[in-house]
C-alpha positions in Angstrom: -24.1 -13.1 -2.8 -21.2 -11.6 -4.8 -17.9 -12.1 -3.2 -15.3 -9.2 -3.5 -12.4 -9.8 -5.8 -9.2 -10.6 -3.9 -7.1 -7.6 -3.0 -3.8 -7.2 -4.8 -1.7 -7.3 -1.7 1.0 -4.5 -1.6 -0.2 -3.0 -4.8 -2.2 0.2 -5.5 -5.9 -0.1 -6.1 -7.3 1.5 -9.2 -6.9 5.2 -8.8 -5.2 5.1 -5.8 -2.0 7.4 -5.3 1.3 6.0 -3.9 0.5 8.0 -0.5 -3.0 6.5 -0.4 -1.6 3.0 -0.9 0.9 3.3 1.8 -1.7 4.7 4.2 -4.1 1.8 3.4 -1.3 -0.9 3.5 0.0 0.3 6.9 -3.4 0.1 8.3 -4.3 -3.4 6.8 -1.0 -5.2 7.6 0.2 -3.3 10.7 -2.7 -1.5 12.1 -1.0 1.9 12.2 -1.0 5.1 10.3 2.2 6.9 8.8 3.2 10.5 10.0 5.4 13.0 8.2 5.6 10.9 5.0 8.5 11.8 2.8 9.1 10.3 -0.7 12.4 8.3 -0.6 12.3 7.1 -4.3 11.2 4.4 -6.6 13.2 1.1 -6.9 13.0 -1.7 -9.6 13.9 -5.3 -9.0 12.2 -8.9 -9.2 9.1 -9.4 -7.2 10.1 -11.9 -4.2 6.8 -14.2 -4.5 5.9 -13.7 -8.3 9.4 -13.6 -9.8 8.3 -10.8 -12.2 9.9 -7.3 -12.7 8.3 -4.7 -10.2 8.5 -1.0 -9.2 8.1 0.0 -5.7 7.4 3.5 -4.4 9.4 4.1 -1.2 8.7 6.5 1.7 10.2 7.2 5.1 7.7 7.9 7.8 7.1 7.9 11.4 4.3 5.6 12.8 1.2 6.7 14.8 0.3 3.6 16.9 2.2 0.4 17.7 2.7 -1.9 14.9 1.0 -5.3 15.2 1.2 -8.1 12.3 -2.1 -8.6 10.7 -3.4 -9.7 7.1 -0.8 -12.1 5.7 2.0 -11.2 8.1 3.0 -13.8 10.5 5.6 -11.8 12.4 7.3 -8.3 12.6 10.9 -7.8 13.1 13.4 -4.8 12.7 16.5 -5.1 10.8 19.4 -3.2 9.4 19.9 -5.7 6.8 23.0 -7.2 8.1 21.5 -9.7 10.7 19.6 -12.9 10.5 16.8 -11.3 8.6 19.0 -10.4 5.6 18.3 -13.7 3.7 14.5 -13.3 4.2 14.3 -9.9 2.8 12.9 -9.2 -0.7 15.3 -8.5 -3.4 13.9 -5.0 -3.9 14.3 -4.2 0.0 17.7 -6.0 0.3 19.3 -4.6 -3.0 17.7 -1.0 -3.1 15.7 0.3 -0.1 18.4 -0.5 2.5 21.1 1.0 0.5 18.9 4.1 -0.1 18.1 4.5 3.7 21.9 4.2 4.6 22.8 6.8 1.7 20.2 9.3 3.0 21.2 8.9 6.7 17.7 7.5 7.5 19.2 4.2 8.5 22.3 3.8 10.7 23.8 0.4 10.6 25.2 -0.8 14.0 28.5 -2.3 14.1 28.0 -6.0 14.4 29.0 -9.1 12.6 26.8 -10.4 9.8 
């Protein structure tokens, strides 16, 4: 019996568009589907686990369903990047995605101590 090759977690599969990747990843990792997807942009930084340069396509979207951690995710949390989660965020998220979300008004940071 032939085994399927391991999936490239968080990466597009051959011939997959960024939108298709988002739909698949949200289903695999959180069991939800995106609603009203909008392209936020592309960011480049070092991949958190692999330590190599990477490019990430970023969308804003609502979610259809209640997110539940699955696949390799152990837990789920919400952050504005200024709380206890900040040190755990991938460099691309911490350095680029959160500032983009704040700049566009998609994320309003609460007034609290870091």
